[in-house]
PDB file with SEQRES, HELIX, SHEET and CRYST1 records, atoms N, CA, C and O in Angstrom:
SEQRES   1 A   90  UNK UNK UNK UNK UNK UNK UNK UNK UNK UNK UNK UNK UNK          
SEQRES   2 A   90  UNK UNK UNK UNK UNK UNK UNK UNK UNK UNK UNK UNK UNK          
SEQRES   3 A   90  UNK UNK UNK UNK UNK UNK UNK UNK UNK UNK UNK UNK UNK          
SEQRES   4 A   90  UNK UNK UNK UNK UNK UNK UNK UNK UNK UNK UNK UNK UNK          
SEQRES   5 A   90  UNK UNK UNK UNK UNK UNK UNK UNK UNK UNK UNK UNK UNK          
SEQRES   6 A   90  UNK UNK UNK UNK UNK UNK UNK UNK UNK UNK UNK UNK UNK          
SEQRES   7 A   90  UNK UNK UNK UNK UNK UNK UNK UNK UNK UNK UNK UNK              
HELIX    1 AA1 UNK A    3  UNK A   17  1                                  15    
HELIX    2 AA2 UNK A   21  UNK A   32  1                                  12    
HELIX    3 AA3 UNK A   36  UNK A   64  1                                  29    
HELIX    4 AA4 UNK A   67  UNK A   87  1                                  21    
CRYST1    1.000    1.000    1.000  90.00  90.00  90.00 P 1           1          
ATOM      1  N   UNK A   1      14.515  27.998  -0.108  1.00  0.00           N  
ATOM      2  CA  UNK A   1      15.659  27.463   0.539  1.00  0.00           C  
ATOM      3  C   UNK A   1      16.468  26.589  -0.396  1.00  0.00           C  
ATOM      4  O   UNK A   1      15.886  25.832  -1.173  1.00  0.00           O  
ATOM      5  N   UNK A   2      17.763  26.664  -0.352  1.00  0.00           N  
ATOM      6  CA  UNK A   2      18.635  25.863  -1.106  1.00  0.00           C  
ATOM      7  C   UNK A   2      19.087  24.668  -0.385  1.00  0.00           C  
ATOM      8  O   UNK A   2      19.986  24.781   0.448  1.00  0.00           O  
ATOM      9  N   UNK A   3      18.527  23.494  -0.639  1.00  0.00           N  
ATOM     10  CA  UNK A   3      18.841  22.286   0.072  1.00  0.00           C  
ATOM     11  C   UNK A   3      20.339  21.878  -0.080  1.00  0.00           C  
ATOM     12  O   UNK A   3      20.920  21.330   0.857  1.00  0.00           O  
ATOM     13  N   UNK A   4      20.948  22.140  -1.238  1.00  0.00           N  
ATOM     14  CA  UNK A   4      22.387  21.865  -1.403  1.00  0.00           C  
ATOM     15  C   UNK A   4      23.199  22.653  -0.413  1.00  0.00           C  
ATOM     16  O   UNK A   4      24.162  22.128   0.144  1.00  0.00           O  
ATOM     17  N   UNK A   5      22.844  23.892  -0.177  1.00  0.00           N  
ATOM     18  CA  UNK A   5      23.613  24.734   0.792  1.00  0.00           C  
ATOM     19  C   UNK A   5      23.316  24.153   2.243  1.00  0.00           C  
ATOM     20  O   UNK A   5      24.213  24.046   3.079  1.00  0.00           O  
ATOM     21  N   UNK A   6      22.083  23.809   2.471  1.00  0.00           N  
ATOM     22  CA  UNK A   6      21.762  23.269   3.878  1.00  0.00           C  
ATOM     23  C   UNK A   6      22.555  22.035   4.160  1.00  0.00           C  
ATOM     24  O   UNK A   6      23.164  21.926   5.224  1.00  0.00           O  
ATOM     25  N   UNK A   7      22.573  21.043   3.190  1.00  0.00           N  
ATOM     26  CA  UNK A   7      23.275  19.823   3.511  1.00  0.00           C  
ATOM     27  C   UNK A   7      24.807  20.021   3.404  1.00  0.00           C  
ATOM     28  O   UNK A   7      25.554  19.305   4.072  1.00  0.00           O  
ATOM     29  N   UNK A   8      25.275  20.950   2.601  1.00  0.00           N  
ATOM     30  CA  UNK A   8      26.719  21.207   2.595  1.00  0.00           C  
ATOM     31  C   UNK A   8      27.152  21.824   3.931  1.00  0.00           C  
ATOM     32  O   UNK A   8      28.200  21.464   4.469  1.00  0.00           O  
ATOM     33  N   UNK A   9      26.364  22.735   4.458  1.00  0.00           N  
ATOM     34  CA  UNK A   9      26.685  23.404   5.708  1.00  0.00           C  
ATOM     35  C   UNK A   9      26.631  22.354   6.817  1.00  0.00           C  
ATOM     36  O   UNK A   9      27.510  22.288   7.676  1.00  0.00           O  
ATOM     37  N   UNK A  10      25.561  21.526   6.777  1.00  0.00           N  
ATOM     38  CA  UNK A  10      25.428  20.478   7.840  1.00  0.00           C  
ATOM     39  C   UNK A  10      26.640  19.534   7.857  1.00  0.00           C  
ATOM     40  O   UNK A  10      27.183  19.250   8.925  1.00  0.00           O  
ATOM     41  N   UNK A  11      27.070  19.044   6.683  1.00  0.00           N  
ATOM     42  CA  UNK A  11      28.195  18.164   6.628  1.00  0.00           C  
ATOM     43  C   UNK A  11      29.529  18.863   7.122  1.00  0.00           C  
ATOM     44  O   UNK A  11      30.283  18.276   7.897  1.00  0.00           O  
ATOM     45  N   UNK A  12      29.780  20.057   6.678  1.00  0.00           N  
ATOM     46  CA  UNK A  12      30.968  20.746   7.095  1.00  0.00           C  
ATOM     47  C   UNK A  12      31.037  21.046   8.610  1.00  0.00           C  
ATOM     48  O   UNK A  12      32.062  20.835   9.259  1.00  0.00           O  
ATOM     49  N   UNK A  13      29.904  21.547   9.143  1.00  0.00           N  
ATOM     50  CA  UNK A  13      29.873  21.859  10.592  1.00  0.00           C  
ATOM     51  C   UNK A  13      29.956  20.627  11.406  1.00  0.00           C  
ATOM     52  O   UNK A  13      30.669  20.589  12.409  1.00  0.00           O  
ATOM     53  N   UNK A  14      29.192  19.530  10.974  1.00  0.00           N  
ATOM     54  CA  UNK A  14      29.240  18.272  11.724  1.00  0.00           C  
ATOM     55  C   UNK A  14      30.665  17.715  11.737  1.00  0.00           C  
ATOM     56  O   UNK A  14      31.129  17.277  12.789  1.00  0.00           O  
ATOM     57  N   UNK A  15      31.355  17.717  10.631  1.00  0.00           N  
ATOM     58  CA  UNK A  15      32.752  17.147  10.644  1.00  0.00           C  
ATOM     59  C   UNK A  15      33.672  18.047  11.475  1.00  0.00           C  
ATOM     60  O   UNK A  15      34.514  17.544  12.219  1.00  0.00           O  
ATOM     61  N   UNK A  16      33.524  19.369  11.358  1.00  0.00           N  
ATOM     62  CA  UNK A  16      34.383  20.243  12.138  1.00  0.00           C  
ATOM     63  C   UNK A  16      34.220  20.198  13.559  1.00  0.00           C  
ATOM     64  O   UNK A  16      35.173  20.394  14.312  1.00  0.00           O  
ATOM     65  N   UNK A  17      33.025  19.942  13.980  1.00  0.00           N  
ATOM     66  CA  UNK A  17      32.615  19.903  15.408  1.00  0.00           C  
ATOM     67  C   UNK A  17      32.941  18.504  16.151  1.00  0.00           C  
ATOM     68  O   UNK A  17      32.911  18.407  17.378  1.00  0.00           O  
ATOM     69  N   UNK A  18      33.244  17.473  15.321  1.00  0.00           N  
ATOM     70  CA  UNK A  18      33.492  16.176  15.929  1.00  0.00           C  
ATOM     71  C   UNK A  18      34.699  16.214  16.894  1.00  0.00           C  
ATOM     72  O   UNK A  18      35.800  16.538  16.448  1.00  0.00           O  
ATOM     73  N   UNK A  19      34.546  15.909  18.149  1.00  0.00           N  
ATOM     74  CA  UNK A  19      35.695  15.807  19.057  1.00  0.00           C  
ATOM     75  C   UNK A  19      36.233  17.201  19.535  1.00  0.00           C  
ATOM     76  O   UNK A  19      37.336  17.242  20.081  1.00  0.00           O  
ATOM     77  N   UNK A  20      35.509  18.331  19.355  1.00  0.00           N  
ATOM     78  CA  UNK A  20      36.039  19.564  19.735  1.00  0.00           C  
ATOM     79  C   UNK A  20      35.767  19.800  21.244  1.00  0.00           C  
ATOM     80  O   UNK A  20      35.123  18.979  21.897  1.00  0.00           O  
ATOM     81  N   UNK A  21      36.232  20.855  21.746  1.00  0.00           N  
ATOM     82  CA  UNK A  21      36.098  21.098  23.227  1.00  0.00           C  
ATOM     83  C   UNK A  21      34.598  21.251  23.671  1.00  0.00           C  
ATOM     84  O   UNK A  21      34.247  20.903  24.799  1.00  0.00           O  
ATOM     85  N   UNK A  22      33.750  21.761  22.784  1.00  0.00           N  
ATOM     86  CA  UNK A  22      32.369  21.869  23.134  1.00  0.00           C  
ATOM     87  C   UNK A  22      31.720  20.608  23.299  1.00  0.00           C  
ATOM     88  O   UNK A  22      30.911  20.439  24.211  1.00  0.00           O  
ATOM     89  N   UNK A  23      32.051  19.596  22.383  1.00  0.00           N  
ATOM     90  CA  UNK A  23      31.436  18.295  22.463  1.00  0.00           C  
ATOM     91  C   UNK A  23      31.977  17.553  23.683  1.00  0.00           C  
ATOM     92  O   UNK A  23      31.224  16.881  24.388  1.00  0.00           O  
ATOM     93  N   UNK A  24      33.265  17.674  23.929  1.00  0.00           N  
ATOM     94  CA  UNK A  24      33.803  17.001  25.118  1.00  0.00           C  
ATOM     95  C   UNK A  24      33.166  17.647  26.425  1.00  0.00           C  
ATOM     96  O   UNK A  24      32.822  16.914  27.352  1.00  0.00           O  
ATOM     97  N   UNK A  25      33.025  18.933  26.485  1.00  0.00           N  
ATOM     98  CA  UNK A  25      32.401  19.565  27.617  1.00  0.00           C  
ATOM     99  C   UNK A  25      30.938  19.088  27.770  1.00  0.00           C  
ATOM    100  O   UNK A  25      30.501  18.859  28.898  1.00  0.00           O  
ATOM    101  N   UNK A  26      30.214  18.939  26.739  1.00  0.00           N  
ATOM    102  CA  UNK A  26      28.825  18.474  26.746  1.00  0.00           C  
ATOM    103  C   UNK A  26      28.791  17.028  27.245  1.00  0.00           C  
ATOM    104  O   UNK A  26      27.899  16.666  28.012  1.00  0.00           O  
ATOM    105  N   UNK A  27      29.745  16.199  26.822  1.00  0.00           N  
ATOM    106  CA  UNK A  27      29.813  14.799  27.309  1.00  0.00           C  
ATOM    107  C   UNK A  27      30.058  14.742  28.818  1.00  0.00           C  
ATOM    108  O   UNK A  27      29.436  13.974  29.553  1.00  0.00           O  
ATOM    109  N   UNK A  28      31.010  15.607  29.249  1.00  0.00           N  
ATOM    110  CA  UNK A  28      31.271  15.718  30.649  1.00  0.00           C  
ATOM    111  C   UNK A  28      30.082  16.165  31.493  1.00  0.00           C  
ATOM    112  O   UNK A  28      29.805  15.605  32.554  1.00  0.00           O  
ATOM    113  N   UNK A  29      29.394  17.179  30.999  1.00  0.00           N  
ATOM    114  CA  UNK A  29      28.193  17.662  31.722  1.00  0.00           C  
ATOM    115  C   UNK A  29      27.119  16.597  31.743  1.00  0.00           C  
ATOM    116  O   UNK A  29      26.450  16.411  32.760  1.00  0.00           O  
ATOM    117  N   UNK A  30      26.948  15.922  30.678  1.00  0.00           N  
ATOM    118  CA  UNK A  30      25.888  14.867  30.619  1.00  0.00           C  
ATOM    119  C   UNK A  30      26.242  13.731  31.556  1.00  0.00           C  
ATOM    120  O   UNK A  30      25.345  13.164  32.181  1.00  0.00           O  
ATOM    121  N   UNK A  31      27.541  13.367  31.683  1.00  0.00           N  
ATOM    122  CA  UNK A  31      27.969  12.300  32.513  1.00  0.00           C  
ATOM    123  C   UNK A  31      27.775  12.680  33.964  1.00  0.00           C  
ATOM    124  O   UNK A  31      27.427  11.801  34.753  1.00  0.00           O  
ATOM    125  N   UNK A  32      27.974  13.919  34.381  1.00  0.00           N  
ATOM    126  CA  UNK A  32      27.864  14.418  35.719  1.00  0.00           C  
ATOM    127  C   UNK A  32      26.418  14.694  36.123  1.00  0.00           C  
ATOM    128  O   UNK A  32      26.061  14.625  37.299  1.00  0.00           O  
ATOM    129  N   UNK A  33      25.604  15.005  35.135  1.00  0.00           N  
ATOM    130  CA  UNK A  33      24.230  15.392  35.434  1.00  0.00           C  
ATOM    131  C   UNK A  33      23.328  14.222  35.592  1.00  0.00           C  
ATOM    132  O   UNK A  33      23.601  13.139  35.076  1.00  0.00           O  
ATOM    133  N   UNK A  34      22.227  14.429  36.318  1.00  0.00           N  
ATOM    134  CA  UNK A  34      21.183  13.474  36.386  1.00  0.00           C  
ATOM    135  C   UNK A  34      20.035  13.795  35.405  1.00  0.00           C  
ATOM    136  O   UNK A  34      18.955  13.204  35.446  1.00  0.00           O  
ATOM    137  N   UNK A  35      20.334  14.765  34.526  1.00  0.00           N  
ATOM    138  CA  UNK A  35      19.335  15.219  33.532  1.00  0.00           C  
ATOM    139  C   UNK A  35      20.006  15.395  32.205  1.00  0.00           C  
ATOM    140  O   UNK A  35      20.147  16.534  31.758  1.00  0.00           O  
ATOM    141  N   UNK A  36      20.453  14.289  31.507  1.00  0.00           N  
ATOM    142  CA  UNK A  36      21.149  14.418  30.222  1.00  0.00           C  
ATOM    143  C   UNK A  36      20.379  15.096  29.208  1.00  0.00           C  
ATOM    144  O   UNK A  36      20.973  15.781  28.376  1.00  0.00           O  
ATOM    145  N   UNK A  37      19.087  14.979  29.184  1.00  0.00           N  
ATOM    146  CA  UNK A  37      18.304  15.637  28.116  1.00  0.00           C  
ATOM    147  C   UNK A  37      18.305  17.166  28.372  1.00  0.00           C  
ATOM    148  O   UNK A  37      18.263  17.940  27.417  1.00  0.00           O  
ATOM    149  N   UNK A  38      18.352  17.599  29.624  1.00  0.00           N  
ATOM    150  CA  UNK A  38      18.454  19.047  29.850  1.00  0.00           C  
ATOM    151  C   UNK A  38      19.817  19.580  29.363  1.00  0.00           C  
ATOM    152  O   UNK A  38      19.925  20.713  28.895  1.00  0.00           O  
ATOM    153  N   UNK A  39      20.886  18.701  29.490  1.00  0.00           N  
ATOM    154  CA  UNK A  39      22.181  19.164  28.933  1.00  0.00           C  
ATOM    155  C   UNK A  39      22.087  19.295  27.465  1.00  0.00           C  
ATOM    156  O   UNK A  39      22.560  20.273  26.886  1.00  0.00           O  
ATOM    157  N   UNK A  40      21.463  18.292  26.828  1.00  0.00           N  
ATOM    158  CA  UNK A  40      21.329  18.255  25.375  1.00  0.00           C  
ATOM    159  C   UNK A  40      20.599  19.561  24.937  1.00  0.00           C  
ATOM    160  O   UNK A  40      21.072  20.266  24.045  1.00  0.00           O  
ATOM    161  N   UNK A  41      19.438  19.870  25.580  1.00  0.00           N  
ATOM    162  CA  UNK A  41      18.657  21.071  25.180  1.00  0.00           C  
ATOM    163  C   UNK A  41      19.509  22.268  25.367  1.00  0.00           C  
ATOM    164  O   UNK A  41      19.585  23.079  24.444  1.00  0.00           O  
ATOM    165  N   UNK A  42      20.173  22.463  26.497  1.00  0.00           N  
ATOM    166  CA  UNK A  42      21.032  23.614  26.698  1.00  0.00           C  
ATOM    167  C   UNK A  42      22.100  23.732  25.706  1.00  0.00           C  
ATOM    168  O   UNK A  42      22.303  24.817  25.162  1.00  0.00           O  
ATOM    169  N   UNK A  43      22.824  22.656  25.419  1.00  0.00           N  
ATOM    170  CA  UNK A  43      23.888  22.677  24.385  1.00  0.00           C  
ATOM    171  C   UNK A  43      23.357  23.012  23.025  1.00  0.00           C  
ATOM    172  O   UNK A  43      23.936  23.830  22.310  1.00  0.00           O  
ATOM    173  N   UNK A  44      22.251  22.384  22.652  1.00  0.00           N  
ATOM    174  CA  UNK A  44      21.629  22.610  21.325  1.00  0.00           C  
ATOM    175  C   UNK A  44      21.242  24.099  21.224  1.00  0.00           C  
ATOM    176  O   UNK A  44      21.521  24.736  20.208  1.00  0.00           O  
ATOM    177  N   UNK A  45      20.612  24.649  22.250  1.00  0.00           N  
ATOM    178  CA  UNK A  45      20.245  26.094  22.210  1.00  0.00           C  
ATOM    179  C   UNK A  45      21.464  26.995  22.064  1.00  0.00           C  
ATOM    180  O   UNK A  45      21.436  27.950  21.287  1.00  0.00           O  
ATOM    181  N   UNK A  46      22.560  26.699  22.820  1.00  0.00           N  
ATOM    182  CA  UNK A  46      23.742  27.489  22.763  1.00  0.00           C  
ATOM    183  C   UNK A  46      24.388  27.423  21.401  1.00  0.00           C  
ATOM    184  O   UNK A  46      24.798  28.456  20.871  1.00  0.00           O  
ATOM    185  N   UNK A  47      24.497  26.215  20.801  1.00  0.00           N  
ATOM    186  CA  UNK A  47      25.105  26.070  19.505  1.00  0.00           C  
ATOM    187  C   UNK A  47      24.171  26.854  18.418  1.00  0.00           C  
ATOM    188  O   UNK A  47      24.665  27.482  17.481  1.00  0.00           O  
ATOM    189  N   UNK A  48      22.866  26.754  18.630  1.00  0.00           N  
ATOM    190  CA  UNK A  48      22.008  27.408  17.632  1.00  0.00           C  
ATOM    191  C   UNK A  48      22.123  28.948  17.761  1.00  0.00           C  
ATOM    192  O   UNK A  48      22.112  29.640  16.743  1.00  0.00           O  
ATOM    193  N   UNK A  49      22.228  29.480  18.957  1.00  0.00           N  
ATOM    194  CA  UNK A  49      22.398  30.901  19.143  1.00  0.00           C  
ATOM    195  C   UNK A  49      23.735  31.357  18.572  1.00  0.00           C  
ATOM    196  O   UNK A  49      23.801  32.363  17.866  1.00  0.00           O  
ATOM    197  N   UNK A  50      24.836  30.594  18.885  1.00  0.00           N  
ATOM    198  CA  UNK A  50      26.128  31.037  18.328  1.00  0.00           C  
ATOM    199  C   UNK A  50      26.140  30.967  16.777  1.00  0.00           C  
ATOM    200  O   UNK A  50      26.794  31.780  16.123  1.00  0.00           O  
ATOM    201  N   UNK A  51      25.427  30.015  16.215  1.00  0.00           N  
ATOM    202  CA  UNK A  51      25.366  29.926  14.755  1.00  0.00           C  
ATOM    203  C   UNK A  51      24.514  31.061  14.218  1.00  0.00           C  
ATOM    204  O   UNK A  51      24.824  31.586  13.148  1.00  0.00           O  
ATOM    205  N   UNK A  52      23.470  31.461  14.900  1.00  0.00           N  
ATOM    206  CA  UNK A  52      22.614  32.607  14.476  1.00  0.00           C  
ATOM    207  C   UNK A  52      23.438  33.896  14.505  1.00  0.00           C  
ATOM    208  O   UNK A  52      23.382  34.721  13.594  1.00  0.00           O  
ATOM    209  N   UNK A  53      24.211  34.033  15.597  1.00  0.00           N  
ATOM    210  CA  UNK A  53      25.080  35.219  15.736  1.00  0.00           C  
ATOM    211  C   UNK A  53      26.065  35.278  14.591  1.00  0.00           C  
ATOM    212  O   UNK A  53      26.213  36.319  13.952  1.00  0.00           O  
ATOM    213  N   UNK A  54      26.755  34.150  14.318  1.00  0.00           N  
ATOM    214  CA  UNK A  54      27.694  34.154  13.222  1.00  0.00           C  
ATOM    215  C   UNK A  54      27.058  34.480  11.854  1.00  0.00           C  
ATOM    216  O   UNK A  54      27.670  35.157  11.028  1.00  0.00           O  
ATOM    217  N   UNK A  55      25.841  33.999  11.627  1.00  0.00           N  
ATOM    218  CA  UNK A  55      25.169  34.252  10.390  1.00  0.00           C  
ATOM    219  C   UNK A  55      24.815  35.709  10.273  1.00  0.00           C  
ATOM    220  O   UNK A  55      24.998  36.310   9.214  1.00  0.00           O  
ATOM    221  N   UNK A  56      24.316  36.284  11.331  1.00  0.00           N  
ATOM    222  CA  UNK A  56      23.953  37.703  11.324  1.00  0.00           C  
ATOM    223  C   UNK A  56      25.156  38.610  11.171  1.00  0.00           C  
ATOM    224  O   UNK A  56      25.072  39.611  10.459  1.00  0.00           O  
ATOM    225  N   UNK A  57      26.237  38.310  11.789  1.00  0.00           N  
ATOM    226  CA  UNK A  57      27.454  39.168  11.658  1.00  0.00           C  
ATOM    227  C   UNK A  57      27.955  38.973  10.256  1.00  0.00           C  
ATOM    228  O   UNK A  57      28.307  39.962   9.615  1.00  0.00           O  
ATOM    229  N   UNK A  58      28.013  37.755   9.726  1.00  0.00           N  
ATOM    230  CA  UNK A  58      28.469  37.523   8.345  1.00  0.00           C  
ATOM    231  C   UNK A  58      27.639  38.286   7.355  1.00  0.00           C  
ATOM    232  O   UNK A  58      28.185  38.900   6.438  1.00  0.00           O  
ATOM    233  N   UNK A  59      26.309  38.267   7.513  1.00  0.00           N  
ATOM    234  CA  UNK A  59      25.412  38.954   6.630  1.00  0.00           C  
ATOM    235  C   UNK A  59      25.600  40.417   6.735  1.00  0.00           C  
ATOM    236  O   UNK A  59      25.497  41.085   5.706  1.00  0.00           O  
ATOM    237  N   UNK A  60      25.877  41.019   7.922  1.00  0.00           N  
ATOM    238  CA  UNK A  60      26.115  42.391   8.097  1.00  0.00           C  
ATOM    239  C   UNK A  60      27.448  42.837   7.484  1.00  0.00           C  
ATOM    240  O   UNK A  60      27.559  43.922   6.913  1.00  0.00           O  
ATOM    241  N   UNK A  61      28.463  41.958   7.622  1.00  0.00           N  
ATOM    242  CA  UNK A  61      29.753  42.266   7.032  1.00  0.00           C  
ATOM    243  C   UNK A  61      29.708  42.389   5.520  1.00  0.00           C  
ATOM    244  O   UNK A  61      30.387  43.226   4.925  1.00  0.00           O  
ATOM    245  N   UNK A  62      28.865  41.507   4.892  1.00  0.00           N  
ATOM    246  CA  UNK A  62      28.772  41.527   3.450  1.00  0.00           C  
ATOM    247  C   UNK A  62      28.129  42.812   2.920  1.00  0.00           C  
ATOM    248  O   UNK A  62      28.296  43.108   1.737  1.00  0.00           O  
ATOM    249  N   UNK A  63      27.421  43.572   3.712  1.00  0.00           N  
ATOM    250  CA  UNK A  63      26.816  44.837   3.267  1.00  0.00           C  
ATOM    251  C   UNK A  63      27.906  45.917   3.209  1.00  0.00           C  
ATOM    252  O   UNK A  63      27.803  46.864   2.429  1.00  0.00           O  
ATOM    253  N   UNK A  64      28.962  45.767   4.048  1.00  0.00           N  
ATOM    254  CA  UNK A  64      29.982  46.795   4.139  1.00  0.00           C  
ATOM    255  C   UNK A  64      31.352  46.428   3.446  1.00  0.00           C  
ATOM    256  O   UNK A  64      32.134  47.276   3.017  1.00  0.00           O  
ATOM    257  N   UNK A  65      31.539  45.138   3.391  1.00  0.00           N  
ATOM    258  CA  UNK A  65      32.896  44.637   2.868  1.00  0.00           C  
ATOM    259  C   UNK A  65      32.641  43.658   1.795  1.00  0.00           C  
ATOM    260  O   UNK A  65      31.839  42.742   1.981  1.00  0.00           O  
ATOM    261  N   UNK A  66      33.297  43.803   0.650  1.00  0.00           N  
ATOM    262  CA  UNK A  66      33.155  42.849  -0.448  1.00  0.00           C  
ATOM    263  C   UNK A  66      33.473  41.439  -0.038  1.00  0.00           C  
ATOM    264  O   UNK A  66      34.355  41.222   0.793  1.00  0.00           O  
ATOM    265  N   UNK A  67      32.772  40.467  -0.603  1.00  0.00           N  
ATOM    266  CA  UNK A  67      32.956  39.084  -0.245  1.00  0.00           C  
ATOM    267  C   UNK A  67      34.412  38.639  -0.547  1.00  0.00           C  
ATOM    268  O   UNK A  67      35.007  37.867   0.205  1.00  0.00           O  
ATOM    269  N   UNK A  68      34.930  39.121  -1.605  1.00  0.00           N  
ATOM    270  CA  UNK A  68      36.360  38.726  -1.933  1.00  0.00           C  
ATOM    271  C   UNK A  68      37.292  39.128  -0.773  1.00  0.00           C  
ATOM    272  O   UNK A  68      38.188  38.362  -0.419  1.00  0.00           O  
ATOM    273  N   UNK A  69      37.099  40.287  -0.193  1.00  0.00           N  
ATOM    274  CA  UNK A  69      37.956  40.797   0.874  1.00  0.00           C  
ATOM    275  C   UNK A  69      37.724  39.850   2.154  1.00  0.00           C  
ATOM    276  O   UNK A  69      38.671  39.482   2.850  1.00  0.00           O  
ATOM    277  N   UNK A  70      36.476  39.506   2.395  1.00  0.00           N  
ATOM    278  CA  UNK A  70      36.180  38.642   3.523  1.00  0.00           C  
ATOM    279  C   UNK A  70      36.838  37.312   3.409  1.00  0.00           C  
ATOM    280  O   UNK A  70      37.383  36.791   4.381  1.00  0.00           O  
ATOM    281  N   UNK A  71      36.792  36.739   2.199  1.00  0.00           N  
ATOM    282  CA  UNK A  71      37.439  35.411   1.947  1.00  0.00           C  
ATOM    283  C   UNK A  71      38.910  35.536   2.108  1.00  0.00           C  
ATOM    284  O   UNK A  71      39.521  34.657   2.716  1.00  0.00           O  
ATOM    285  N   UNK A  72      39.540  36.596   1.590  1.00  0.00           N  
ATOM    286  CA  UNK A  72      40.939  36.691   1.740  1.00  0.00           C  
ATOM    287  C   UNK A  72      41.441  36.884   3.180  1.00  0.00           C  
ATOM    288  O   UNK A  72      42.481  36.352   3.568  1.00  0.00           O  
ATOM    289  N   UNK A  73      40.691  37.641   3.941  1.00  0.00           N  
ATOM    290  CA  UNK A  73      40.990  37.812   5.347  1.00  0.00           C  
ATOM    291  C   UNK A  73      40.838  36.510   6.167  1.00  0.00           C  
ATOM    292  O   UNK A  73      41.672  36.134   6.990  1.00  0.00           O  
ATOM    293  N   UNK A  74      39.686  35.855   5.861  1.00  0.00           N  
ATOM    294  CA  UNK A  74      39.458  34.549   6.502  1.00  0.00           C  
ATOM    295  C   UNK A  74      40.523  33.534   6.160  1.00  0.00           C  
ATOM    296  O   UNK A  74      41.023  32.825   7.034  1.00  0.00           O  
ATOM    297  N   UNK A  75      40.873  33.463   4.874  1.00  0.00           N  
ATOM    298  CA  UNK A  75      41.893  32.510   4.439  1.00  0.00           C  
ATOM    299  C   UNK A  75      43.236  32.804   5.114  1.00  0.00           C  
ATOM    300  O   UNK A  75      43.951  31.905   5.556  1.00  0.00           O  
ATOM    301  N   UNK A  76      43.558  34.158   5.176  1.00  0.00           N  
ATOM    302  CA  UNK A  76      44.845  34.545   5.837  1.00  0.00           C  
ATOM    303  C   UNK A  76      44.862  34.184   7.293  1.00  0.00           C  
ATOM    304  O   UNK A  76      45.870  33.719   7.826  1.00  0.00           O  
ATOM    305  N   UNK A  77      43.715  34.405   7.944  1.00  0.00           N  
ATOM    306  CA  UNK A  77      43.623  34.067   9.400  1.00  0.00           C  
ATOM    307  C   UNK A  77      43.860  32.559   9.566  1.00  0.00           C  
ATOM    308  O   UNK A  77      44.617  32.151  10.447  1.00  0.00           O  
ATOM    309  N   UNK A  78      43.227  31.736   8.738  1.00  0.00           N  
ATOM    310  CA  UNK A  78      43.361  30.290   8.912  1.00  0.00           C  
ATOM    311  C   UNK A  78      44.842  29.933   8.657  1.00  0.00           C  
ATOM    312  O   UNK A  78      45.393  29.142   9.422  1.00  0.00           O  
ATOM    313  N   UNK A  79      45.479  30.448   7.672  1.00  0.00           N  
ATOM    314  CA  UNK A  79      46.865  30.159   7.426  1.00  0.00           C  
ATOM    315  C   UNK A  79      47.789  30.606   8.609  1.00  0.00           C  
ATOM    316  O   UNK A  79      48.679  29.869   9.033  1.00  0.00           O  
ATOM    317  N   UNK A  80      47.549  31.775   9.091  1.00  0.00           N  
ATOM    318  CA  UNK A  80      48.249  32.332  10.249  1.00  0.00           C  
ATOM    319  C   UNK A  80      48.091  31.414  11.480  1.00  0.00           C  
ATOM    320  O   UNK A  80      49.075  31.074  12.136  1.00  0.00           O  
ATOM    321  N   UNK A  81      46.882  31.032  11.774  1.00  0.00           N  
ATOM    322  CA  UNK A  81      46.566  30.202  12.952  1.00  0.00           C  
ATOM    323  C   UNK A  81      47.190  28.758  12.747  1.00  0.00           C  
ATOM    324  O   UNK A  81      47.715  28.141  13.674  1.00  0.00           O  
ATOM    325  N   UNK A  82      47.090  28.287  11.492  1.00  0.00           N  
ATOM    326  CA  UNK A  82      47.684  27.019  11.262  1.00  0.00           C  
ATOM    327  C   UNK A  82      49.236  27.097  11.427  1.00  0.00           C  
ATOM    328  O   UNK A  82      49.815  26.191  12.027  1.00  0.00           O  
ATOM    329  N   UNK A  83      49.861  28.062  10.956  1.00  0.00           N  
ATOM    330  CA  UNK A  83      51.288  28.207  11.161  1.00  0.00           C  
ATOM    331  C   UNK A  83      51.684  28.269  12.574  1.00  0.00           C  
ATOM    332  O   UNK A  83      52.662  27.636  12.972  1.00  0.00           O  
ATOM    333  N   UNK A  84      50.895  29.081  13.434  1.00  0.00           N  
ATOM    334  CA  UNK A  84      51.119  29.180  14.838  1.00  0.00           C  
ATOM    335  C   UNK A  84      51.034  27.810  15.525  1.00  0.00           C  
ATOM    336  O   UNK A  84      51.861  27.432  16.354  1.00  0.00           O  
ATOM    337  N   UNK A  85      49.975  27.093  15.120  1.00  0.00           N  
ATOM    338  CA  UNK A  85      49.743  25.781  15.735  1.00  0.00           C  
ATOM    339  C   UNK A  85      50.896  24.822  15.373  1.00  0.00           C  
ATOM    340  O   UNK A  85      51.386  24.083  16.228  1.00  0.00           O  
ATOM    341  N   UNK A  86      51.304  24.842  14.144  1.00  0.00           N  
ATOM    342  CA  UNK A  86      52.377  23.916  13.725  1.00  0.00           C  
ATOM    343  C   UNK A  86      53.712  24.269  14.338  1.00  0.00           C  
ATOM    344  O   UNK A  86      54.517  23.391  14.647  1.00  0.00           O  
ATOM    345  N   UNK A  87      53.942  25.546  14.511  1.00  0.00           N  
ATOM    346  CA  UNK A  87      55.198  26.010  15.076  1.00  0.00           C  
ATOM    347  C   UNK A  87      55.235  25.810  16.659  1.00  0.00           C  
ATOM    348  O   UNK A  87      56.292  25.877  17.287  1.00  0.00           O  
ATOM    349  N   UNK A  88      54.045  25.570  17.231  1.00  0.00           N  
ATOM    350  CA  UNK A  88      53.996  25.457  18.659  1.00  0.00           C  
ATOM    351  C   UNK A  88      53.938  26.767  19.434  1.00  0.00           C  
ATOM    352  O   UNK A  88      54.096  26.758  20.655  1.00  0.00           O  
ATOM    353  N   UNK A  89      53.732  27.814  18.808  1.00  0.00           N  
ATOM    354  CA  UNK A  89      53.624  29.116  19.432  1.00  0.00           C  
ATOM    355  C   UNK A  89      52.207  29.488  19.876  1.00  0.00           C  
ATOM    356  O   UNK A  89      51.978  30.580  20.397  1.00  0.00           O  
ATOM    357  N   UNK A  90      51.295  28.604  19.671  1.00  0.00           N  
ATOM    358  CA  UNK A  90      49.904  28.861  20.045  1.00  0.00           C  
ATOM    359  C   UNK A  90      49.546  27.944  21.181  1.00  0.00           C  
ATOM    360  O   UNK A  90      48.416  27.978  21.670  1.00  0.00           O  
TER     361      UNK A  90                                                      
END                                                                             
């Protein structure tokens, strides 16, 4: 295992997820629930499963599509979405 990759991924995902709708929903559920630890376990499992799915799909894509193409498509999608958000059309 590459610890640099692990900590880099941890830092990026942690910063990206701060204040997003999933975190806000989890806070709301914990506030309404009488079992906040159950909410934590459910949220942690859900985020783990979505991350596993993303990793498996990414790994499968790499076997069929060159990494350079994946990076270009992902970069283009981010630019497009950013433009839509800035323009107010999203």
